[in-house]
Z-matrix of the N, CA and C atoms (Angstrom, degrees):
N
C 1 1.451
C 2 1.514 1 108.69
N 3 1.350 2 118.38 1 126.35
C 4 1.429 3 119.99 2 -176.86
C 5 1.543 4 107.89 3 -80.05
N 6 1.360 5 116.49 4 165.13
C 7 1.423 6 123.39 5 -172.92
C 8 1.503 7 112.69 6 -70.03
N 9 1.344 8 121.29 7 -12.61
C 10 1.469 9 123.11 8 178.36
C 11 1.502 10 113.78 9 -87.33
N 12 1.331 11 115.90 10 -12.13
C 13 1.473 12 120.43 11 179.92
C 14 1.541 13 109.51 12 -85.86
N 15 1.326 14 115.52 13 141.55
C 16 1.470 15 118.30 14 179.03
C 17 1.505 16 107.38 15 -117.25
N 18 1.334 17 117.82 16 144.68
C 19 1.454 18 121.48 17 174.41
C 20 1.514 19 106.18 18 -101.51
N 21 1.307 20 116.43 19 135.29
C 22 1.403 21 123.47 20 178.60
C 23 1.508 22 110.48 21 -113.15
N 24 1.325 23 116.53 22 138.86
C 25 1.480 24 121.23 23 171.60
C 26 1.485 25 107.18 24 -91.30
N 27 1.329 26 115.90 25 131.14
C 28 1.438 27 121.39 26 172.82
C 29 1.493 28 109.03 27 -83.27
N 30 1.321 29 116.88 28 167.65
C 31 1.478 30 119.02 29 175.26
C 32 1.536 31 110.16 30 -57.66
N 33 1.301 32 118.35 31 -37.68
C 34 1.420 33 123.13 32 178.95
C 35 1.520 34 112.39 33 -62.80
N 36 1.376 35 115.93 34 -41.18
C 37 1.467 36 119.32 35 174.95
C 38 1.526 37 112.14 36 -60.03
N 39 1.328 38 113.65 37 -42.18
C 40 1.505 39 117.50 38 -178.73
C 41 1.523 40 109.87 39 -64.93
N 42 1.312 41 118.22 40 -43.34
C 43 1.427 42 121.06 41 179.33
C 44 1.559 43 110.80 42 -62.36
N 45 1.332 44 118.78 43 -35.73
C 46 1.464 45 120.97 44 178.08
C 47 1.506 46 108.56 45 -68.31
N 48 1.343 47 118.77 46 -38.80
C 49 1.456 48 120.52 47 176.70
C 50 1.539 49 111.74 48 -63.28
N 51 1.303 50 116.34 49 -39.95
C 52 1.446 51 121.65 50 178.77
C 53 1.548 52 109.00 51 -63.00
N 54 1.317 53 117.14 52 -48.49
C 55 1.469 54 122.64 53 -178.99
C 56 1.512 55 110.84 54 -60.95
N 57 1.331 56 117.65 55 -42.89
C 58 1.474 57 121.96 56 -178.48
C 59 1.519 58 112.78 57 -69.98
N 60 1.357 59 116.78 58 -22.63
C 61 1.449 60 117.19 59 -178.53
C 62 1.521 61 111.77 60 -74.91
N 63 1.325 62 119.21 61 -12.51
C 64 1.439 63 122.21 62 -177.62
C 65 1.537 64 112.32 63 -122.93
N 66 1.332 65 116.07 64 27.37
C 67 1.492 66 118.81 65 176.76
C 68 1.506 67 111.54 66 -78.74
N 69 1.308 68 117.80 67 138.22
C 70 1.444 69 123.71 68 177.37
C 71 1.524 70 111.03 69 77.30
N 72 1.364 71 113.87 70 -154.33
C 73 1.443 72 119.58 71 -175.06
C 74 1.514 73 113.24 72 -85.44
N 75 1.271 74 117.95 73 -9.72
C 76 1.507 75 119.59 74 -175.52
C 77 1.553 76 108.70 75 -110.27
N 78 1.293 77 112.09 76 152.15
C 79 1.473 78 118.76 77 176.79
C 80 1.532 79 108.25 78 -121.04
N 81 1.328 80 114.57 79 126.44
C 82 1.468 81 120.25 80 178.72
C 83 1.549 82 106.15 81 -114.74
N 84 1.337 83 117.59 82 111.11
C 85 1.487 84 118.75 83 176.71
C 86 1.535 85 112.02 84 -57.22
N 87 1.275 86 117.15 85 144.01
C 88 1.440 87 121.73 86 177.47
C 89 1.478 88 111.70 87 -67.30
N 90 1.348 89 117.30 88 144.83
C 91 1.453 90 122.59 89 175.48
C 92 1.533 91 106.60 90 -117.53
N 93 1.330 92 114.10 91 97.52
C 94 1.488 93 120.50 92 -179.49
C 95 1.517 94 108.40 93 -116.64
N 96 1.313 95 116.49 94 39.52
C 97 1.433 96 121.36 95 -179.15
C 98 1.536 97 110.94 96 -62.06
N 99 1.320 98 115.28 97 126.60
C 100 1.449 99 120.90 98 -179.89
C 101 1.523 100 116.60 99 70.67
N 102 1.344 101 115.84 100 7.44
C 103 1.474 102 119.16 101 -178.11
C 104 1.562 103 110.71 102 -68.90
N 105 1.320 104 115.33 103 148.76
C 106 1.434 105 120.84 104 176.45
C 107 1.520 106 106.83 105 -98.26
N 108 1.337 107 114.93 106 106.32
C 109 1.440 108 122.85 107 -174.67
C 110 1.519 109 111.21 108 -125.51
N 111 1.315 110 118.56 109 26.46
C 112 1.452 111 122.32 110 -173.58
C 113 1.556 112 106.85 111 -63.36
N 114 1.322 113 114.84 112 132.39
C 115 1.435 114 122.79 113 178.65
C 116 1.541 115 115.21 114 78.28
N 117 1.329 116 117.86 115 3.55
C 118 1.444 117 122.22 116 -176.22
C 119 1.545 118 108.36 117 -64.76
N 120 1.358 119 115.44 118 147.52
C 121 1.485 120 122.97 119 177.44
C 122 1.521 121 107.50 120 -103.17
N 123 1.333 122 116.08 121 99.29
C 124 1.448 123 122.34 122 -179.90
C 125 1.498 124 110.07 123 -121.76
N 126 1.351 125 118.15 124 31.46
C 127 1.438 126 126.31 125 -179.58
C 128 1.533 127 107.89 126 -58.57
N 129 1.342 128 116.67 127 127.69
C 130 1.473 129 120.42 128 174.73
C 131 1.528 130 114.31 129 77.61
N 132 1.309 131 119.24 130 1.02
C 133 1.460 132 122.31 131 -175.59
C 134 1.563 133 111.74 132 -72.79
N 135 1.342 134 115.24 133 146.67
C 136 1.453 135 120.01 134 174.12
C 137 1.529 136 107.92 135 -89.18
N 138 1.301 137 118.24 136 100.27
C 139 1.418 138 121.94 137 -178.02
C 140 1.545 139 109.06 138 -116.98
N 141 1.304 140 117.74 139 27.76
C 142 1.440 141 122.27 140 -176.44
C 143 1.512 142 110.37 141 -60.74
N 144 1.291 143 120.33 142 133.29
C 145 1.435 144 127.43 143 175.96
C 146 1.535 145 112.27 144 75.09
N 147 1.322 146 119.01 145 3.86
C 148 1.480 147 121.44 146 -178.00
C 149 1.531 148 111.49 147 -69.73
N 150 1.338 149 116.50 148 152.06
C 151 1.430 150 123.00 149 179.65
C 152 1.515 151 107.61 150 -102.26
N 153 1.334 152 116.67 151 110.38
C 154 1.467 153 124.38 152 177.40
C 155 1.523 154 109.47 153 -116.90
N 156 1.285 155 120.70 154 23.93
C 157 1.484 156 120.01 155 -174.90
C 158 1.508 157 106.05 156 -63.77
N 159 1.355 158 112.20 157 136.79
C 160 1.468 159 122.93 158 179.60
C 161 1.535 160 113.26 159 59.85
N 162 1.303 161 117.26 160 16.47
C 163 1.483 162 120.90 161 178.34
C 164 1.527 163 111.01 162 -76.47
N 165 1.299 164 118.44 163 152.12
C 166 1.450 165 126.25 164 176.82
C 167 1.529 166 107.59 165 -97.64
N 168 1.309 167 119.69 166 98.34
C 169 1.460 168 124.76 167 178.69
C 170 1.532 169 108.50 168 -114.70
N 171 1.330 170 118.68 169 31.55
C 172 1.425 171 120.36 170 179.91
C 173 1.557 172 109.67 171 -62.01
N 174 1.371 173 113.83 172 128.70
C 175 1.459 174 119.81 173 176.80
C 176 1.535 175 113.49 174 70.79
N 177 1.291 176 118.97 175 9.27
C 178 1.504 177 120.89 176 -177.73
C 179 1.460 178 109.79 177 -68.43
N 180 1.339 179 119.30 178 150.86
C 181 1.467 180 125.76 179 174.03
C 182 1.514 181 107.87 180 -98.60
N 183 1.320 182 115.45 181 102.16
C 184 1.526 183 120.80 182 177.01
C 185 1.511 184 108.57 183 -113.53
N 186 1.297 185 118.64 184 26.17
C 187 1.445 186 121.41 185 -177.42
C 188 1.492 187 112.87 186 -59.85
N 189 1.323 188 116.71 187 123.27
C 190 1.463 189 120.39 188 -179.80
C 191 1.513 190 114.83 189 77.22
N 192 1.347 191 117.63 190 3.41
C 193 1.459 192 119.06 191 -175.24
C 194 1.535 193 110.23 192 -73.12
N 195 1.328 194 114.85 193 159.44
C 196 1.488 195 121.60 194 176.97
C 197 1.486 196 106.30 195 -106.30
N 198 1.316 197 115.45 196 104.31
C 199 1.510 198 125.03 197 176.83
C 200 1.528 199 111.37 198 -111.51
N 201 1.300 200 116.48 199 25.17
C 202 1.443 201 122.18 200 -177.65
C 203 1.565 202 109.53 201 -58.55
N 204 1.300 203 116.17 202 125.99
C 205 1.509 204 119.00 203 176.71
C 206 1.523 205 111.78 204 76.26
N 207 1.312 206 119.55 205 9.06
C 208 1.463 207 120.98 206 -177.04
C 209 1.506 208 111.26 207 -74.36
N 210 1.362 209 118.85 208 155.53
C 211 1.469 210 126.21 209 176.97
C 212 1.495 211 108.20 210 -107.87
N 213 1.349 212 114.30 211 105.61
C 214 1.473 213 122.00 212 -174.68
C 215 1.512 214 110.55 213 -120.78
N 216 1.343 215 117.04 214 24.33
C 217 1.472 216 119.76 215 -178.85
C 218 1.503 217 110.89 216 -58.01
N 219 1.366 218 115.08 217 132.31
C 220 1.452 219 121.50 218 177.24
C 221 1.568 220 113.91 219 61.36
N 222 1.322 221 117.66 220 16.89
C 223 1.470 222 121.66 221 178.39
C 224 1.541 223 106.51 222 -79.39
N 225 1.362 224 115.42 223 150.00
C 226 1.438 225 122.76 224 175.64
C 227 1.525 226 110.19 225 -98.39
N 228 1.328 227 115.93 226 101.98
C 229 1.465 228 124.00 227 178.16
C 230 1.535 229 111.58 228 -108.55
N 231 1.319 230 118.15 229 21.29
C 232 1.445 231 119.54 230 -177.53
C 233 1.497 232 110.17 231 -62.84
N 234 1.352 233 116.73 232 141.08
C 235 1.427 234 125.03 233 -176.91
C 236 1.491 235 115.33 234 58.68
N 237 1.344 236 121.76 235 13.39
C 238 1.418 237 125.94 236 177.90
C 239 1.538 238 109.57 237 -78.87
N 240 1.318 239 114.49 238 154.88
C 241 1.495 240 123.07 239 178.03
C 242 1.511 241 108.79 240 -107.80
N 243 1.353 242 115.19 241 107.73
C 244 1.441 243 120.98 242 178.07
C 245 1.538 244 110.41 243 -117.07
N 246 1.305 245 116.71 244 28.30
C 247 1.487 246 122.66 245 -179.19
C 248 1.509 247 109.61 246 -56.07
N 249 1.328 248 116.70 247 123.53
C 250 1.481 249 122.04 248 177.42
C 251 1.468 250 113.52 249 71.53
N 252 1.353 251 120.31 250 12.97
C 253 1.484 252 118.84 251 178.09
C 254 1.485 253 112.19 252 -78.37
N 255 1.311 254 114.48 253 155.92
C 256 1.474 255 119.97 254 174.31
C 257 1.556 256 106.89 255 -105.68
N 258 1.334 257 111.41 256 115.05
C 259 1.502 258 117.20 257 -174.63
C 260 1.528 259 108.96 258 -128.32
N 261 1.350 260 116.88 259 21.30
C 262 1.433 261 120.48 260 -176.71
C 263 1.513 262 112.51 261 -61.40
N 264 1.380 263 114.32 262 151.87
C 265 1.449 264 122.54 263 177.04
C 266 1.542 265 113.07 264 56.33
N 267 1.313 266 116.70 265 30.61
C 268 1.468 267 120.50 266 179.81
C 269 1.513 268 111.50 267 -106.31
N 270 1.336 269 117.80 268 161.26
C 271 1.438 270 125.08 269 178.30
C 272 1.504 271 107.84 270 -102.91
N 273 1.341 272 117.40 271 117.12
C 274 1.409 273 124.16 272 175.58
C 275 1.545 274 113.44 273 -125.96
N 276 1.306 275 114.02 274 23.70
C 277 1.484 276 120.82 275 -179.23
C 278 1.523 277 112.23 276 -54.82
N 279 1.305 278 114.77 277 124.96
C 280 1.495 279 118.32 278 -179.86
C 281 1.527 280 115.02 279 72.60
N 282 1.296 281 119.28 280 10.10
C 283 1.455 282 124.86 281 -179.41
C 284 1.517 283 109.95 282 -74.36
N 285 1.281 284 118.59 283 152.16
C 286 1.473 285 123.94 284 178.16
C 287 1.525 286 106.80 285 -105.50
N 288 1.347 287 116.35 286 108.77
C 289 1.475 288 122.80 287 176.91
C 290 1.537 289 109.97 288 -115.54
N 291 1.339 290 117.72 289 22.62
C 292 1.426 291 119.89 290 -177.83
C 293 1.516 292 110.68 291 -61.51
N 294 1.325 293 115.36 292 136.27
C 295 1.472 294 122.70 293 -179.90
C 296 1.507 295 114.10 294 62.33
N 297 1.337 296 117.69 295 15.38
C 298 1.474 297 122.19 296 179.31
C 299 1.533 298 107.78 297 -79.27
N 300 1.278 299 114.83 298 156.12
C 301 1.465 300 125.01 299 173.41
C 302 1.491 301 110.13 300 -106.32
N 303 1.372 302 116.47 301 106.45
C 304 1.474 303 117.96 302 -177.58
C 305 1.549 304 109.70 303 -123.37
N 306 1.309 305 115.49 304 31.34
C 307 1.498 306 120.64 305 -177.28
C 308 1.531 307 109.26 306 -58.39
N 309 1.356 308 116.66 307 137.74
C 310 1.454 309 123.49 308 176.25
C 311 1.544 310 114.37 309 57.84
N 312 1.305 311 116.49 310 21.60
C 313 1.470 312 121.11 311 177.12
C 314 1.520 313 109.95 312 -90.96
N 315 1.370 314 116.14 313 155.37
C 316 1.432 315 121.19 314 178.11
C 317 1.552 316 110.69 315 -102.87
N 318 1.306 317 115.45 316 106.88
C 319 1.433 318 123.16 317 175.29
C 320 1.527 319 113.10 318 -112.67
N 321 1.331 320 115.33 319 31.19
C 322 1.482 321 119.49 320 -178.50
C 323 1.491 322 108.08 321 -70.30
N 324 1.318 323 112.40 322 150.13
C 325 1.497 324 123.02 323 175.65
C 326 1.545 325 113.42 324 55.17
N 327 1.324 326 117.70 325 33.16
C 328 1.470 327 123.27 326 179.33
C 329 1.550 328 110.05 327 -98.54
N 330 1.348 329 110.85 328 152.11
C 331 1.473 330 117.38 329 171.47
C 332 1.579 331 104.68 330 -101.34
N 333 1.323 332 113.73 331 106.31
C 334 1.460 333 120.58 332 -178.47
C 335 1.554 334 110.48 333 -118.89
N 336 1.319 335 116.21 334 22.80
C 337 1.445 336 120.71 335 -178.48
C 338 1.507 337 112.18 336 -55.13
N 339 1.394 338 114.20 337 131.57
C 340 1.478 339 121.26 338 177.27
C 341 1.529 340 113.47 339 66.61
N 342 1.341 341 117.22 340 17.92
C 343 1.480 342 119.01 341 173.84
C 344 1.493 343 111.16 342 -76.73
N 345 1.333 344 116.05 343 156.05
C 346 1.481 345 122.51 344 176.01
C 347 1.487 346 107.53 345 -102.51
N 348 1.322 347 116.52 346 115.09
C 349 1.486 348 125.15 347 177.75
C 350 1.552 349 107.77 348 -117.85
N 351 1.286 350 120.94 349 29.25
C 352 1.435 351 121.62 350 179.77
C 353 1.528 352 111.80 351 -58.37
N 354 1.319 353 116.45 352 126.59
C 355 1.463 354 124.07 353 179.27
C 356 1.492 355 113.00 354 57.08
N 357 1.364 356 116.85 355 31.76
C 358 1.456 357 119.38 356 175.10
C 359 1.509 358 112.48 357 -74.08
N 360 1.318 359 118.66 358 148.81
C 361 1.449 360 122.24 359 173.44
C 362 1.543 361 107.13 360 -102.07
N 363 1.346 362 117.65 361 107.59
C 364 1.424 363 122.48 362 -174.99
C 365 1.509 364 110.98 363 -126.19
N 366 1.347 365 116.62 364 47.81
C 367 1.448 366 121.84 365 -178.59
C 368 1.485 367 109.53 366 -70.63
N 369 1.344 368 117.12 367 130.33
C 370 1.489 369 123.19 368 -175.97
C 371 1.518 370 114.74 369 55.34
N 372 1.316 371 116.96 370 26.12
C 373 1.472 372 122.19 371 179.61
C 374 1.550 373 108.86 372 -81.33
N 375 1.302 374 118.17 373 144.25
C 376 1.499 375 122.72 374 -177.59
C 377 1.549 376 107.25 375 -105.71
N 378 1.373 377 114.48 376 113.78
C 379 1.403 378 121.30 377 176.82
C 380 1.560 379 111.07 378 -114.94
N 381 1.305 380 116.90 379 23.10
C 382 1.475 381 123.31 380 -175.45
C 383 1.568 382 110.20 381 -51.38
N 384 1.320 383 115.52 382 128.65
C 385 1.458 384 125.53 383 178.95
C 386 1.534 385 114.96 384 56.37
N 387 1.308 386 118.03 385 23.78
C 388 1.444 387 119.60 386 178.82
C 389 1.521 388 112.50 387 -91.09
N 390 1.306 389 116.71 388 153.62
C 391 1.472 390 124.00 389 177.10
C 392 1.503 391 108.97 390 -94.34
N 393 1.319 392 116.98 391 104.65
C 394 1.492 393 123.95 392 175.13
C 395 1.498 394 108.49 393 -112.30
N 396 1.300 395 118.82 394 27.55
C 397 1.416 396 121.45 395 178.85
C 398 1.546 397 111.63 396 -61.17
N 399 1.328 398 114.36 397 139.37
C 400 1.473 399 123.26 398 -179.12
C 401 1.490 400 113.40 399 56.64
N 402 1.346 401 118.22 400 23.59
C 403 1.452 402 122.95 401 173.87
C 404 1.534 403 110.19 402 -76.81
N 405 1.313 404 115.32 403 150.87
C 406 1.439 405 123.12 404 171.07
C 407 1.562 406 106.31 405 -101.10
N 408 1.305 407 113.88 406 111.12
C 409 1.509 408 117.68 407 179.29
C 410 1.504 409 107.48 408 -123.19
N 411 1.290 410 117.36 409 36.82
C 412 1.490 411 122.49 410 -178.35
C 413 1.547 412 108.64 411 -60.44
N 414 1.366 413 113.36 412 129.13
C 415 1.469 414 122.81 413 173.02
C 416 1.560 415 110.22 414 61.90
N 417 1.365 416 117.05 415 22.95
C 418 1.455 417 119.23 416 176.99
C 419 1.512 418 111.14 417 -73.27
N 420 1.345 419 115.04 418 151.03
C 421 1.463 420 123.32 419 177.94
C 422 1.523 421 105.58 420 -98.66
N 423 1.371 422 116.12 421 102.46
C 424 1.483 423 122.40 422 -175.66
C 425 1.490 424 110.47 423 -113.47
N 426 1.367 425 119.06 424 27.40
C 427 1.468 426 118.96 425 -178.82
C 428 1.507 427 111.57 426 -59.65
N 429 1.325 428 115.90 427 129.19
C 430 1.460 429 125.82 428 179.58
C 431 1.535 430 113.20 429 57.37
N 432 1.338 431 118.93 430 20.46
C 433 1.441 432 122.28 431 174.52
C 434 1.553 433 108.21 432 -68.20
N 435 1.310 434 116.92 433 141.56
C 436 1.450 435 121.36 434 176.01
C 437 1.539 436 108.92 435 -95.50
N 438 1.325 437 115.32 436 110.13
C 439 1.477 438 120.80 437 -176.90
C 440 1.547 439 109.20 438 -117.41
N 441 1.328 440 115.88 439 29.62
C 442 1.450 441 121.67 440 -179.15
C 443 1.538 442 110.17 441 -58.42
N 444 1.339 443 116.75 442 124.00
C 445 1.470 444 123.30 443 -179.80
C 446 1.493 445 111.83 444 58.88
N 447 1.285 446 119.73 445 27.49
C 448 1.509 447 122.52 446 177.31
C 449 1.556 448 108.45 447 -84.22
N 450 1.282 449 116.00 448 143.37
C 451 1.504 450 121.31 449 178.63
C 452 1.481 451 106.40 450 -93.92
N 453 1.357 452 116.17 451 109.92
C 454 1.451 453 121.43 452 176.06
C 455 1.570 454 109.79 453 -112.83
N 456 1.312 455 117.05 454 26.40
C 457 1.424 456 121.83 455 179.53
C 458 1.537 457 112.15 456 -62.53
N 459 1.353 458 115.89 457 123.83
C 460 1.452 459 120.96 458 178.49
C 461 1.550 460 112.44 459 75.45
N 462 1.291 461 117.98 460 4.94
C 463 1.489 462 122.00 461 179.29
C 464 1.534 463 108.67 462 -74.84
N 465 1.306 464 118.84 463 159.37
C 466 1.438 465 126.39 464 177.92
C 467 1.546 466 109.20 465 -115.31
N 468 1.344 467 116.50 466 102.78
C 469 1.457 468 121.35 467 179.67
C 470 1.516 469 111.76 468 -104.03
N 471 1.292 470 117.83 469 27.10
C 472 1.464 471 121.00 470 -177.71
C 473 1.583 472 108.94 471 -54.44
N 474 1.345 473 112.41 472 126.18
C 475 1.489 474 120.08 473 177.47
C 476 1.492 475 116.82 474 66.82
N 477 1.344 476 119.39 475 9.14
C 478 1.498 477 121.11 476 177.09
C 479 1.523 478 109.68 477 -72.31
N 480 1.319 479 114.77 478 149.06
C 481 1.465 480 122.54 479 -179.97
C 482 1.553 481 106.47 480 -101.01
N 483 1.319 482 119.04 481 115.71
C 484 1.476 483 124.15 482 -179.56
C 485 1.530 484 112.89 483 -110.96
N 486 1.313 485 117.45 484 29.30
C 487 1.427 486 121.15 485 -178.80
C 488 1.531 487 111.57 486 -52.36
N 489 1.342 488 116.48 487 121.42
C 490 1.455 489 123.30 488 -179.64
C 491 1.517 490 116.16 489 54.40
N 492 1.313 491 115.49 490 20.28
C 493 1.493 492 119.84 491 175.72
C 494 1.530 493 107.67 492 -71.91
N 495 1.317 494 116.70 493 145.56
C 496 1.416 495 121.76 494 175.85
C 497 1.505 496 109.77 495 -87.74
N 498 1.352 497 117.02 496 108.59
C 499 1.429 498 122.58 497 -175.06
C 500 1.563 499 110.90 498 -112.20
N 501 1.327 500 114.97 499 14.96
C 502 1.479 501 120.78 500 179.80
C 503 1.514 502 111.82 501 -60.54
N 504 1.341 503 113.09 502 130.41
C 505 1.542 504 120.68 503 177.28
C 506 1.489 505 112.57 504 58.76
N 507 1.353 506 116.12 505 24.90
C 508 1.523 507 121.68 506 176.01
C 509 1.539 508 108.53 507 -79.77
N 510 1.303 509 117.29 508 140.20
C 511 1.466 510 120.81 509 176.05
C 512 1.516 511 112.22 510 -89.22
N 513 1.348 512 115.77 511 122.44
C 514 1.467 513 121.05 512 -176.26
C 515 1.541 514 115.68 513 -118.59
N 516 1.299 515 118.03 514 28.87
C 517 1.472 516 119.96 515 -178.12
C 518 1.526 517 112.15 516 -62.36
N 519 1.296 518 116.66 517 123.30
C 520 1.499 519 121.61 518 179.95
C 521 1.494 520 113.93 519 56.47
N 522 1.338 521 119.01 520 28.33
C 523 1.470 522 124.04 521 176.05
C 524 1.515 523 112.19 522 -78.95
N 525 1.328 524 118.57 523 129.45
C 526 1.420 525 122.03 524 176.92
C 527 1.523 526 109.27 525 -82.74
N 528 1.361 527 117.23 526 119.73
C 529 1.472 528 121.19 527 -174.35
C 530 1.530 529 111.83 528 -126.12
N 531 1.272 530 116.94 529 28.54
C 532 1.462 531 121.37 530 -179.87
C 533 1.541 532 111.89 531 -64.60
N 534 1.293 533 116.39 532 129.58
C 535 1.465 534 121.28 533 175.78
C 536 1.512 535 114.46 534 65.53
N 537 1.350 536 115.65 535 20.17
C 538 1.459 537 119.80 536 177.76
C 539 1.532 538 110.10 537 -63.10
N 540 1.299 539 118.35 538 138.03
C 541 1.474 540 120.75 539 -173.19
C 542 1.520 541 109.26 540 -103.87
N 543 1.326 542 116.26 541 138.85
C 544 1.454 543 126.47 542 175.92
C 545 1.498 544 114.05 543 65.45
N 546 1.314 545 120.20 544 25.91
C 547 1.447 546 122.45 545 -178.73
C 548 1.548 547 108.00 546 -61.93
N 549 1.320 548 117.64 547 -38.46
C 550 1.470 549 118.64 548 179.32
C 551 1.525 550 112.49 549 -65.80
N 552 1.342 551 119.61 550 -13.11
C 553 1.424 552 122.38 551 178.43
C 554 1.526 553 114.32 552 -106.16
N 555 1.342 554 114.29 553 7.92
C 556 1.468 555 120.66 554 176.27
C 557 1.535 556 107.73 555 -81.34
N 558 1.330 557 114.88 556 153.93
C 559 1.462 558 119.31 557 -178.16
C 560 1.507 559 110.42 558 -93.47
N 561 1.343 560 113.63 559 130.49
C 562 1.488 561 118.74 560 171.50
C 563 1.543 562 115.57 561 82.48
N 564 1.391 563 117.98 562 3.86
C 565 1.440 564 119.05 563 -179.76
C 566 1.518 565 109.70 564 -74.07
N 567 1.306 566 118.19 565 130.21
C 568 1.445 567 123.01 566 177.89
C 569 1.519 568 111.04 567 -129.46
N 570 1.317 569 113.46 568 67.49
C 571 1.490 570 119.65 569 -177.10
C 572 1.423 571 114.10 570 -76.42
């Protein structure tokens, strides 16, 4: 194969890789570091512990997927659908989730430092005890998001909507909150 040809994984190929990673008594997390998976349909897949660092998952369908303990540092998840996904205890530091749909997803106990969540839809999303320090969450939809004990130090929430979001015991050191919407209707905010 010459260097100008590219190999593409189909959705079927990906599902076969997922199935083969859990054959027998042992489980081997997938290593898809740097993989180009834009537009992939991985809805409902068990991707727990998988390595997606620097992977291109733009516009991917990960609805209801299990990404618990996954490594997604510097991954591009812009415009991806992670509605109802389980992403707890994962590393998403420096990841791009701009314009992603993460409604009703579990992002508790995650390291999301310096991630880009510009215009994210995170309705009813759980960020409990997560590190979102220095994140860009400009114009994000955080209605009813649970941010209990979340670290938002140095984050930019300009124009974000926090209607009925749980902000109890959330850390706001040097957080930019210009034009934030419905802050007075958030739960537990003590600014």
